[in-house]
C-alpha positions in Angstrom: 40.9 -7.7 -11.7 43.0 -6.6 -8.7 43.6 -3.0 -9.9 41.5 -0.3 -8.3 41.6 3.2 -9.6 41.4 6.2 -7.2 37.8 6.9 -8.4 36.7 3.3 -7.9 38.2 3.2 -4.4 36.5 6.4 -3.5 33.2 5.2 -4.7 33.5 2.0 -2.6 34.5 3.8 0.5 31.7 6.4 -0.1 29.1 3.7 -0.2 30.3 2.2 3.1 30.3 5.7 4.7 26.8 6.4 3.3 25.5 3.1 4.8 27.0 4.1 8.2 25.3 7.5 8.0 21.9 6.0 7.1 22.1 3.6 10.0 23.0 6.2 12.6 19.5 7.5 13.1 18.6 4.2 14.7 21.0 5.0 17.6 20.0 8.6 18.2 16.8 10.6 18.4 16.3 13.3 15.7 18.1 16.6 16.7 15.6 18.6 14.7 12.0 17.9 13.5 12.8 19.0 9.9 15.6 16.5 9.4 14.8 13.4 7.4 15.4 11.0 10.3 14.6 7.6 8.8 14.8 4.5 11.0 14.0 0.8 11.0 10.6 0.2 12.6 10.0 -2.6 15.0 7.2 -5.0 14.1 4.4 -6.2 16.4 6.3 -9.2 17.6 9.2 -7.1 18.8 7.6 -3.9 20.0 4.3 -5.3 21.3 0.9 -4.1 20.3 -2.4 -5.3 18.9 -3.3 -7.5 15.9 -6.8 -7.6 14.4 -8.0 -9.7 11.4 -11.1 -8.3 9.9 -13.4 -9.7 7.2 -15.6 -7.7 4.8 -19.1 -9.0 4.6 -19.4 -9.7 0.9 -23.1 -10.7 1.2 -23.8 -7.2 2.4 -22.0 -5.8 -0.6 -24.3 -7.8 -3.0 -27.4 -6.9 -0.9 -26.6 -3.2 -1.0 -26.2 -3.4 -4.8 -29.5 -5.2 -5.1 -31.2 -2.6 -2.9 -29.9 0.3 -5.0 -31.0 -1.5 -8.1 -34.5 -2.0 -6.7 -34.7 1.7 -5.8 -33.6 2.6 -9.3 -36.3 0.3 -10.8 -39.0 2.0 -8.7 -37.9 5.5 -9.8 -37.6 4.6 -13.5 -41.0 3.0 -13.6 -42.6 5.8 -11.6 -41.4 8.3 -14.2 -43.0 6.3 -17.0 -46.2 5.6 -15.1 -45.7 1.9 -15.3 -47.0 -0.1 -12.3 -45.7 -3.4 -11.1 -47.2 -6.3 -9.1 -44.1 -7.5 -7.3 -40.4 -6.6 -7.0 -38.4 -9.5 -5.6 -34.7 -9.3 -4.7 -33.1 -12.8 -5.1 -29.8 -12.4 -3.4 -28.8 -16.1 -3.8 -29.0 -15.6 -7.6 -27.8 -12.0 -7.7 -30.8 -10.7 -9.5 -34.1 -8.7 -9.2 -37.3 -10.2 -10.6 -40.0 -7.7 -11.6 -43.6 -8.6 -12.4 -45.7 -6.0 -14.1 -49.5 -5.5 -13.6 -50.0 -4.9 -17.4 -48.0 -7.3 -19.5 -48.5 -5.2 -22.6 -46.1 -2.6 -21.2 -43.2 -5.1 -20.9 -41.2 -3.6 -23.8 -41.8 0.0 -22.5 -40.6 -1.1 -19.0 -37.6 -2.9 -20.3 -36.7 0.3 -22.4 -37.0 2.5 -19.3 -34.9 0.1 -17.2 -32.0 0.1 -19.7 -31.1 3.5 -18.2 -29.9 1.7 -15.1 -27.2 -0.1 -17.0 -23.7 1.2 -16.4 -20.8 0.5 -18.8 -17.4 0.1 -17.4 -15.2 2.6 -19.3 -12.2 0.4 -19.0 -13.5 -2.8 -20.5 -16.8 -1.8 -22.0 -18.8 -4.4 -20.1 -22.3 -3.8 -18.7 -22.8 -4.2 -15.0 -26.2 -5.9 -15.4 -28.4 -7.7 -18.0 -32.1 -7.3 -18.6 -34.3 -10.2 -19.8 -37.9 -9.6 -20.4 -40.8 -12.1 -20.9 -44.1 -11.4 -22.7 -46.0 -12.4 -19.6 -44.8 -9.2 -17.9 -41.8 -10.7 -16.0 -38.5 -8.8 -16.3 -35.3 -10.1 -14.8 -32.3 -7.9 -14.0 -29.2 -10.0 -13.3 -26.0 -8.5 -11.9 -22.9 -9.2 -13.9 -20.5 -11.5 -12.0 -17.5 -9.5 -13.3 -19.1 -6.3 -12.0 -19.8 -7.9 -8.7 -16.2 -9.1 -8.4 -15.0 -5.6 -9.2 -17.4 -4.2 -6.6 -16.2 -6.7 -4.0 -12.5 -5.8 -4.7 -13.4 -2.1 -4.5 -15.2 -2.8 -1.2 -12.1 -4.3 0.4 -9.9 -1.5 -1.0 -12.3 1.1 0.3 -12.5 -0.5 3.7 -8.7 -0.5 4.0 -8.6 3.2 3.0 -11.3 4.1 5.6 -9.6 2.0 8.4 -6.2 3.7 7.6 -7.7 7.2 7.6 -9.5 6.6 10.9 -6.4 5.1 12.6 -4.2 7.9 11.3 -6.5 10.4 13.1 -5.3 9.0 16.4 -1.6 9.6 15.8 -0.6 6.0 16.1 2.9 5.5 14.8 3.7 3.0 12.1 0.3 1.2 11.7 0.4 -1.8 9.4 -2.9 -2.2 7.4 -2.7 -4.8 4.6 -5.0 -6.9 2.6 -5.1 -10.7 3.1 -6.7 -12.9 0.6 -9.9 -11.8 -1.2 -11.9 -10.2 1.6 -9.8 -9.9 4.8 -7.9 -7.0 6.3 -5.0 -7.3 8.7 -4.6 -4.4 11.2 -1.4 -4.2 13.3 -0.8 -1.3 15.7 2.6 -1.5 17.5 2.5 0.0 20.9 -1.3 -0.4 21.5 -2.1 -3.5 23.6 -6.0 -3.2 23.7 -7.8 -4.8 20.7 -11.1 -3.2 21.9 -9.5 0.2 21.4 -8.8 -0.8 17.7 -12.4 -1.9 17.2 -13.7 1.4 18.6 -11.4 3.3 16.2 -12.6 1.4 13.2 -16.2 1.8 14.2 -16.0 5.6 14.3 -18.2 7.2 11.6 -16.6 9.5 9.1 -19.0 12.2 7.8 -18.9 13.3 4.1 -20.9 16.3 2.9 -21.3 18.2 -0.4 -21.5 22.0 0.1 -21.4 25.1 -2.2 -18.3 27.3 -2.1 -18.8 31.0 -1.3 -16.8 32.5 -4.1 -17.3 36.0 -2.7 -15.5 35.3 0.6 -11.7 35.7 1.0 -10.2 33.1 3.5 -6.9 34.9 3.2 -8.2 38.1 4.7 -7.4 37.0 8.2 -10.8 37.9 9.5 -13.6 35.6 10.7 -15.8 33.9 8.0 -19.0 35.6 6.8 -22.2 34.4 8.5 -23.3 31.1 7.1 -19.7 30.2 6.0 -16.8 28.1 7.3 -13.2 28.4 6.3 -12.1 24.8 5.9 -8.5 23.6 5.0 -7.7 21.6 1.9 -6.8 18.0 2.8 -3.7 17.8 0.7 -2.6 21.3 1.7 -3.9 22.5 5.1 -2.4 25.9 4.6 -4.9 26.6 1.8 -8.4 27.3 3.1 -11.7 27.5 1.2 -14.9 29.4 2.1 -17.6 26.7 2.3 -21.3 27.2 3.1 -22.4 25.7 6.4 -25.5 24.4 4.8 -25.2 20.8 3.7 -26.7 20.5 0.2 -26.1 16.8 -0.3 -25.1 14.2 2.4 -22.4 11.7 1.6 -24.5 9.0 3.0 -26.4 9.1 -0.3 -23.3 8.4 -2.4 -23.2 4.8 -3.6 -20.2 4.6 -5.9 -17.3 6.6 -7.5 -15.0 5.4 -10.2 -12.1 6.9 -12.2 -12.4 6.8 -16.0 -11.7 8.8 -19.1 -14.0 11.2 -20.9 -15.1 9.9 -24.3 -15.1 13.5 -25.7 -11.7 14.8 -24.5 -9.9 11.7 -23.3 -9.0 13.4 -20.1 -9.2 11.6 -16.7 -12.5 12.2 -14.8 -14.3 10.8 -11.8 -17.7 9.3 -12.2 -20.0 9.1 -9.2 -23.4 7.7 -8.4 -26.0 8.6 -5.8 -29.1 6.7 -4.6 -32.5 8.1 -5.4 -32.6 10.6 -2.6 -29.1 11.9 -3.2 -29.8 12.0 -7.0 -32.8 14.2 -6.5 -31.0 16.6 -4.2 -27.9 16.7 -6.3 -29.9 17.5 -9.4 -31.6 20.4 -7.8 -28.4 21.9 -6.4 -26.4 21.4 -9.6 -29.1 22.8 -11.8 -29.2 26.0 -9.8 -25.4 26.4 -9.6 -23.9 25.7 -13.0 -20.3 27.1 -13.3 -20.0 27.4 -9.5 -17.7 25.4 -7.3 -19.0 22.5 -5.2 -16.9 21.4 -2.3 -16.5 17.8 -1.2 -15.9 17.8 2.5 -14.8 14.9 4.7 -14.2 15.4 8.4 -14.1 19.2 8.0 -11.4 19.0 5.4 -12.0 19.8 1.7 -11.0 16.9 -0.5 -11.8 18.7 -3.7 -13.8 21.7 -4.9 -14.6 21.1 -8.6 -16.7 23.3 -10.9 -20.2 22.2 -11.9 -20.2 22.3 -15.6 -23.8 21.2 -16.2 -26.9 20.2 -14.3 -26.4 16.7 -13.0 -29.5 14.5 -13.2 -30.2 10.8 -13.0 -28.0 10.3 -9.9 -24.8 10.2 -11.9 -22.2 12.9 -12.3 -18.7 13.6 -13.5 -16.0 15.6 -11.9 -13.4 16.8 -14.4 -10.3 18.9 -14.2 -6.5 18.6 -14.5 -6.5 15.0 -13.4 -3.9 12.3 -13.9 -4.7 8.7 -13.7 -3.4 8.6 -10.2 -5.1 11.7 -8.9 -8.4 10.6 -10.5 -8.2 7.2 -8.8 -7.2 8.9 -5.5 -10.2 11.2 -5.6 -12.5 8.3 -6.5 -11.3 6.4 -3.4 -11.7 9.5 -1.2 -15.3 9.9 -2.5 -16.0 6.3 -1.6 -14.3 6.7 1.8 -17.3 8.4 3.5 -18.7 5.2 5.0 -17.7 1.5 5.2 -19.2 -0.2 2.1 -20.0 -3.3 4.2 -19.8 -4.5 7.8 -16.5 -5.6 9.1 -16.5 -8.7 11.3 -13.6 -9.6 13.6 -12.1 -13.0 12.7 -9.1 -13.0 15.0 -7.7 -10.6 17.6 -4.6 -10.9 19.9 -2.3 -8.7 21.8 1.5 -8.9 22.2 2.8 -7.3 25.4 5.8 -5.1 25.5 7.6 -7.5 27.8 7.2 -10.4 25.3 8.5 -8.0 22.6 11.5 -7.1 24.8 12.2 -10.8 25.4 12.1 -11.4 21.6 14.5 -8.5 20.9 16.9 -9.8 23.6 16.8 -13.4 22.3 17.3 -12.2 18.7 20.2 -10.0 19.7 21.9 -12.8 21.6 21.5 -15.2 18.6 22.9 -12.5 16.2 25.9 -11.8 18.5 26.6 -15.5 19.0 26.3 -16.3 15.4 28.5 -13.4 14.4 31.2 -14.4 16.9 31.2 -18.0 15.7 31.5 -16.8 12.1 34.4 -14.5 13.0 36.2 -17.2 14.9 35.8 -19.7 12.1 37.0 -17.4 9.4 40.0 -16.1 11.4 41.1 -19.7 12.3 40.7 -21.3 8.9 41.8 -18.5 6.6 44.1 -16.3 8.6 44.6 -12.8 7.4 42.2 -13.2 4.5 39.6 -14.5 7.0 39.9 -11.3 9.0 39.4 -9.3 5.8 36.2 -11.2 5.3 35.2 -10.5 8.9 35.7 -6.8 8.4 33.6 -7.0 5.2 31.0 -8.9 7.2 30.8 -6.1 9.7 30.4 -3.5 6.9 27.7 -5.8 5.4 25.7 -5.5 8.6 26.1 -1.7 8.6 25.0 -1.5 5.0 21.9 -3.7 5.7 20.9 -1.4 8.5 21.4 1.6 6.4 19.3 0.3 3.4 16.5 -0.9 5.7 16.5 2.5 7.4 16.3 4.3 4.1 13.3 2.1 3.1 11.9 2.5 6.6 11.4 -1.2 6.7 9.7 -3.0 9.6 12.0 -5.4 11.4 10.2 -8.5 12.8 11.4 -11.6 14.5 11.6 -13.6 11.2 13.5 -10.5 9.9 16.1 -11.0 12.6 16.4 -14.6 11.6 16.9 -13.4 8.0 19.8 -11.2 9.2 21.5 -14.2 10.7 20.9 -16.2 7.6 22.4 -13.4 5.5 25.6 -13.6 7.6 25.9 -17.2 6.6 25.3 -16.4 2.9 27.9 -13.6 3.0 30.5 -15.9 4.6 29.8 -18.5 1.9 31.0 -16.0 -0.8 34.2 -15.3 1.1 34.8 -19.0 1.7 34.5 -19.7 -2.1 36.9 -16.9 -2.8 39.5 -18.1 -0.3 39.3 -21.7 -1.3 39.8 -20.7 -5.0 42.8 -18.7 -4.0 44.2 -21.7 -2.1 43.7 -24.0 -5.1 45.4 -21.5 -7.4 48.4 -21.2 -5.0 48.7 -25.0 -4.8 48.9 -25.2 -8.5 52.1 -23.1 -8.3 50.8 -19.8 -9.5 52.5 -16.6 -8.3 50.6 -14.7 -5.6 49.2 -12.0 -7.9 48.0 -14.6 -10.5 46.5 -16.7 -7.7 44.5 -13.7 -6.5 43.4 -12.8 -10.0 42.3 -16.3 -10.9 40.8 -17.0 -7.4 38.5 -13.9 -7.5 37.6 -14.4 -11.2 36.7 -18.0 -11.0 34.7 -17.6 -7.8 32.7 -14.8 -9.2 30.4 -16.8 -11.5 29.5 -19.2 -8.7 28.8 -16.4 -6.2 26.7 -14.4 -8.7 24.6 -17.4 -9.8 23.8 -18.6 -6.3 22.9 -15.2 -5.0 20.9 -14.3 -8.1 18.7 -17.4 -7.7 18.3 -16.8 -4.0 17.4 -13.1 -4.7 14.7 -14.0 -7.2 13.3 -16.7 -4.8 12.9 -14.1 -2.0 11.5 -11.5 -4.3 8.7 -14.0 -5.1 8.4 -14.6 -1.4 7.9 -10.9 -0.9 5.3 -10.6 -3.7 3.2 -13.5 -2.7 3.8 -13.6 1.0 2.2 -11.5 3.7 3.0 -10.2 7.2 6.2 -11.6 8.8 7.0 -13.6 5.7 7.4 -10.4 3.7 9.6 -9.0 6.5 11.8 -12.0 6.2 12.0 -11.6 2.4 12.9 -7.9 2.7 15.7 -8.6 5.0 17.1 -11.4 2.9 16.9 -9.5 -0.4 18.6 -6.5 1.1 21.2 -8.7 2.7 22.0 -10.5 -0.6 22.6 -7.2 -2.4 24.9 -5.9 0.3 26.8 -9.1 0.7 27.5 -9.2 -3.0 28.9 -5.7 -2.7 31.1 -6.4 0.3 32.4 -9.8 -0.8 33.1 -8.9 -4.3 34.1 -5.2 -4.1 35.2 -4.4 -0.5 37.1 -7.7 0.2 38.8 -7.5 -3.1 39.8 -3.8 -2.4 41.3 -4.7 1.0 43.2 -7.7 -0.5 44.5 -5.5 -3.3 45.7 -2.8 -1.0 47.4 -5.3 1.2 49.2 -6.9 -1.7 50.4 -3.6 -3.1 51.8 -2.7 0.3 53.5 -6.0 1.1 54.3 -7.8 -2.2 54.4 -11.3 -0.4 55.9 -14.3 -2.1 53.3 -16.6 -0.4 49.7 -15.8 0.4 48.6 -16.3 4.0 45.4 -18.1 3.2 
């Protein structure tokens, strides 16, 4: 228990040194831009900035789906020369009711409308149901599961669009997270004007579909041929593609894109859907350009340039290639990121000035220093030399916490600073348990070495159990919490891990080395 090999000692000291090196970037600016200079970021309450709570209009999501369904109904019936008397969108019941002029064509109309049904490749469920009546009434009801999936996708898509738009401005460390079922939290440290945020979010991102000029060579170094543009790839700006200036299909006509697997090959693909206008344009272009590349361009950057394998009619298509599950989902999100799927309404907005943030930092620093000094004084007075060993381990614990949080590039908030102070108390608890156990063993008349052995051994189970339960509790707090609550949970979980290391490994190493050097007959505890 008290024996430490040279290798074990080296590993413990190396971990402490590594924590110090990881924490140093917080004190100095990066000497070179290519260095991985990871630091702890300050949250909105410490640095100041803007906070905006947005809500996605779910009614608009349903209305858009019903509008697209109504357009599809008109096109399907027009192709079959079937005329209707009325077409009623009932948004409160998530359905479209169709009344035909000729009731004898009800079965033919229902058969034509079945082409509008989409099957989810993941669960095999249809996104709508068709119910026909002999009197010429046909009801197309949207599936609640499909609507829920569409609502979730709308929020995810809005978050992606907001993040992309804010990243364009060069804002450092934006925090964009989901809250609840339909809300988005946007925090921009360093920006104190909420109106500026709303302007950024309201900016339109333009998506287009253009043919690739396969005869041009962007690497030649010369200007692009007439009618072409050399546009960079989004994931690799150094690679450029020759894209026609003429916009063949506008991204405004894209209604949906989902990742799935091909039934024939099992490979990952991206399925996309256009409205009636986009479907007609896309069919014409794809029919005339089979086996040619078609570029998907967003804000003058090429997201992807897949090959058209076959003419794409009916408003639905499939992009295939060497996709993984992640890359297929990423491409699907990017395809949907051309425009917000539904309006965003501002539920709450507020600003935190930099002066208030500086006051919070000052108050937090004072509380940390005061708490640390009280802890050091308590341990030194009540436990003597072993208390000072614990104080040194406590200092190393703070350094390791800073190092780990810098490595994770965690965001430090005011609750996070409270978490650091709470971690100091938890770390001291472990050392108090150890020292009290050693005292008890010495009072029972055990020799110093046996008292140390039994003290550390018997305190271990209590320390581990208490820290393990606290660790699991704060992991759950991180998983189910949001905002400052998650920052507090991160600080505590990191602190529990580092305090276990310092109290159980580092303190024991210092006590062991002291005992080997002095061989005392009585322990100064």
